[in-house]
N, C-alpha and C positions, 0 to 999 in steps of 0.2 A: 753808313754810320760808323764812326771811328770809336775805338776803345783804347784803353791804356795798354801799352806793350807790357806783357807779364800778367795782366789781369787785375791790377789794382783799381781802386775806385776813387782815387784822388782826382777831382775835376781839374786841378791846376797842373797835373802831370803833363809835361810837354811832349813826351814820346808816345805817339799814337800809331795805331795800325788799323786797317779795315777789319770789320767783323767778318768771320768766315761765312761764306755762302755755300751751303751743301745742297746737292740735288741727287735724289735716288732715281736711277734709270734701270730699265730692263726688268726681268722677272726670272724666277726660278734659278737655274744654275748660272744664268747670264746677268744676274742682278749686280749692280755696281753703284758706287757713290762718287759723284763728281764734285771736286772742290773747285767751284766755278772761278773763283778769284785767287787761285793759288799764286799766280805771278804777282798780283798786287800786294798780297799779304807778305810774300817773301821779299819783295822790293822794300817794303817798309822796315823789314828786319835786316836788310843788307845781306841776305843769304840767297843762294840759288833756289829757285822754286822746286827743283828736283830733290833737294835735301828735305824740304818741308813735306813734300808728297811721300817720299820714301820713309821718312820718320813715322808718319801716320800709318803706313802699311806695316812697318816693323812692329809697332805697338799693337796693331790689330791682328797680326799674324796673317796678313793678306798680301796679294800681288798688287803692284801699283804701276802706273804709267803717267808720264807727264807729256802733255801736248803743247809744244812750244808755239804752234801756229795760233792757238787761241788763248794760251796762258792758263790752261786748266789742268788739274791733276785728277787722276781716277784711281780709286781704291776698290778692289773687288769686295762684294758684300754690301749689305744695307746698314748704314750707320747714321745715327742722328747727328744733326748739325751741332748740337750741344757737346756731343762726344768729340767731334772734330775740333771744336773750339778749345776744349780742355786739353787736347793733345797738342794744339799749337802753343798753348801756355806752357806746357811741359817742355816743348821744343825750345821755347825762348829761354827757360830757366837753365836748360842743359847746354844749349849751343849758341846763345846770343848774349845773355846778361853777364856782366863781369861779376865773378864770385866775390870780389873785394868791395867794390863801390855800389854794386847792384844796379848799374846803369847799362842800357843797351848800346854801349859805345865801343863794342869790340869789333876788330877785324879778324878774319880767320885765314890761316894759311897752313900748308903742309911743309915742315922744315926738312932739312937734309937727313935727319934721323927717322923720317917718316912718322913724326908726331904731329898731331893736329894742335896748332897753337893759336891761342887767342891773345891779341894785344889790345889793351884798353886805352882808348884815346883820352878818356876822362881822367883816370888816375895813374896811368902808366903801368898798371899791373900786367904781368905776363903769366898766363896759365895754360894748362893742357886739358884737352877733352878727355872724358872718361872713355878709354879705349875699349872697355868691355861692352859698350853699347854697339849693336850691330850696324847702326848707321855709319859708324866710323869706318867700317870696311868699305862701304860704298863711297865715302868721302875720299879715302885714300886712292881708290881707283878713279875717282872723278874729282880731282882737287879744284878748289875755287881760284878765281883770279882776284885782283884787288878791287874790282867793281862789284863783287858779289855774284858773279856768274861763273859758269864752268869753263875750265880750260878746254879748248877743242883741238889743240895741236897734238901731234903724236908724242911729244915729249912731256905732256902734262902729267901723266900718271907714272906710277912706279915702273910699269913695263910698257907704257904706251897705250893708246886707246884705239880700238878697232872701229872702223866705220860700220854703219848698219848693214851694208852689203857684205862686208867681210864676215860679220857675225852670222848672217843668214847662210853664207856659203859654208861656214864651218859646221853649222847645225845640219845643213842638208847633206854634207859629206858623211857625217856620223849616221844619219838616218839611212843613207844608201849602203852603209857598211864599209865605207872607205876610211882609211886611216887619215886623220887630219895632218896637214903639213906642219912640220915642226919649224916654226919661224921664230921661236924664242919669245913669243908674245903670250900674254895671258889669254886663255881660251874662254874665260868667263864673259858673259854678256854684261857690259858695264851699264847699259842704259835701260835694260828691260826689267830691272828690279826683281831678279830671280833668286836672291839669297833664300836658302831654306828657312822656313818659318820655325817657330817653336813647336814642340811636339803637339800633334793634334789632340784636342780634348776628347774626353770619354764619349761625348755626344756624337763623335764622328762615326760610331758604330751605326747610328741611325741613318747616316748618309748612304750606306749600302742599300738601304731600302728605297732611296730616291735616285733612281738612275738618271744620269745626265741626258740620256737619250729620250727621257720621258718629259712631259710638260710639267710645269709647276702645279702644286695642288691648288684647289679652289681658294678663292680669297678668304682669309681667316675671318671668322665672325666674332671671336672673343679675344680679349687682350692676351690671355694665356696662349691661344693659338698663334697670335701674331709674334709673341716672344719666342715660341718654339720655332716658327718659320725663320725668324731672324737668326736664331742660333744655328739652325741647319745651314742657312746661307753662309754664315761665317765659317762653319766647318767645311763646307764645300770649297770656299775660297782658300782655306788653309791647305786642303788636299791639293787643290790646283797649284798652289805655290810650291808644294813639295814636288809635284810632277814636273813643273817648270825647271826646278833646280836640278832634277835628275837629267833632263834633256840637255841642260847646259853643261853639266859637270862630267858626264860620261865621255870616255875617250873613244869608244867605238860602239858599234851596234850591239854586240853581245853583252857588253857591260851595261849598256843602256837598258836592254830588255831585262837583264837580270835584276837591276836596281828597281825597275818598274814592277817586276813580279814580287820583290821583297816588300815594296810599298803596298801593293795590293793585299798581301797577307797581313801586313801590319795594321791596316785600317779596316780590313774585312770587306774589300770591294769585290764585286763580281767582275769577270773579264770584260763584260760589256760596259760596265761603268768605267773601268780603267781606260778602255778604248775611247770612250767619250771625253774623258779628261785630257787625254793626249791629243785628240783631234782639236779640241778647243785651244790647246797650247801651241800646236804646230801651224794651224791654218788660220789665216786672217785675210784682210782685204787685198793683200798682194798675192793671193793664191794663184792667179794667172800670170802675173808679171814675173814672179820669181820661180815659176814652175814647181811649186811646192808639192803638188800631188805626185809627180814623177820622182822628185827628190826624196820624198818620205815613203815611197811605196814599200820598200823592204821592211821598214819599221811597222807600218800599218798591217802588212801581211803577217808579220810575226805576232802582233797583238791580236789579230783576228783568230789565230789558232788558240788563244787563251779563252775565247768565248765558248759557251756551252754548245752552240750549234753554228754552222756556217751561215745559216739563214738569219739568225739573230745578230750576227756580226754585221751583215749587210744592212739589216734594219737600223742598227745603231748609226751606220754611216749615212743612211738617208735622213735619219732624224737630225744628225749633226749638220748635214748640208742644208737642210731646211732652216735650221737655226742660223747658220752662217750667212746664207743668202737672203733670208727673209726677216732676220731680226738683228743679229750682231752687226752685220755689214750691209744692211739692206740698201742704203743709198748707193754704195759702190758696186754691189754685186747682184742685186735682184734682176736687173735687166741682162746681166751676163750669166744667168743661171745655166743656159744651154752650154756655154763654154766651160763652166765649172764642172758640169756633169761629164762633158766629153773629156776633160782633163783626167778625171777619176776613171773613166772608161778606158782611155788610152793607157793609163798606168796599171790596168788589170786589177783595179780595186773594186770595180762594179762590173757585173756582166750584163749583157743586152737583155736577157729575159727578166732579170731582177729589176732593171730600170723601167721596162715597159709595165711590169706588174705593179711597181710602186706608183707609176703615173696614173694607172687606171683604177686602182682600188681607193676606197674612201678612207680617209685618215681616221685612226682610232684615238688619236691624241686629243687632249682638251683644247690645245691651241690650234684648232682646225683652220682658223683664218690664215695663219702663217703658212701652214702646209698647203692650203688651197692656192694662195698667191704664188708660191714657189713652183707648184706644179703647173699653174697657168703660164708662168714665165718660161717653163721648161718645154712647152709644147713644140717649138721648132726642132729641138733636138730629138724629141720622141718621134715626131713625124719623119725625121731623117732616118732614125733607126728602123722604123717600120718599112719605109720605102726601100731601104737597103736590103732588108730581109726579103721583101717581095721580089726585088731584082734578082737576088740569089736563087729564089725558088724558080723564077722564070728561066734562069740560065740552066738550072738542073733539068727542067722540063724539056728545054731545047736539046740538051745533051742526050736525054733519053730518047727523044724523037728522032735524033739523027743516027742512032745506033742501028 
């Protein structure tokens, strides 16, 4: 169903756009809202869908991601479709409609002065975007072309635009403690929507009581409980955005850990909670392809030392791995769980005894089904560990018998 661009109710208005389609997915710390038709809505506005998705995230204080393969945008947290629709109307008023004739006939470009300029095809007016809005920072790093899509060549932005692989390499180098190469380019991740959010609300103090390594609470039964859970989800998303910003902006490992400690103190997080937030930011479905475990080993080891006990730090990692392989990236990683565990084992982030103990004990989490299926998928690696241990014991017995 189409509606008027800008939200008016005039049935004869000829400028139309699709109504926003929102879909809430996941639960607990992994809850997110998908703008299913972000590409279609943005196309009707002649703006890149990345801008629309990012705008919603900025307004909500959340992290966002645009998936070009399916044309959908994702914003962390649970948000009603009506809220998203109102944000789209605000986006139209600020970045689409001509301030003079009030028609959505403007084109957008970044000029030589690094100003975001709107040229109206209807009345000829030329105006500038409000540079105080944080979306403008993203636009300047990812300027549009004449067709309303993003420039992808290296000369498109002020300092050029890095590929996904280059950005991953830079993040991995900092996690290892290496100094990033000075190539004169901007070290910020232009496409991962990692700008720092507005200050976390006072309700963020409650987030410290909801560890990311623990399951979400039981399904709320009252409207008040639902509102509280939604608020907590938004606060978790805001903290996740701040963590992401630290990981992107820090120049080396020491600076990164120092900034994360400061953030921990600012919002009252336990070391275990901080480790969980960082894990979710660093590791994704490319954990095996990009060697993320080995690349981020030094960072994770430093954060483990901030936990109350070494055992609790490993419990957090197991909980995060369960969520990664069994929920967040289930389709891509569940069958590869043995390889994921081996990657963390080879990086000395998990030890043999802890892995076997985790596999054999019953899960105490509420989301036992996720834990159960991940442990089931991990059985080949657990068997390999046990057989390797038995072989070592046999070798020791042979050595003693030969003396």
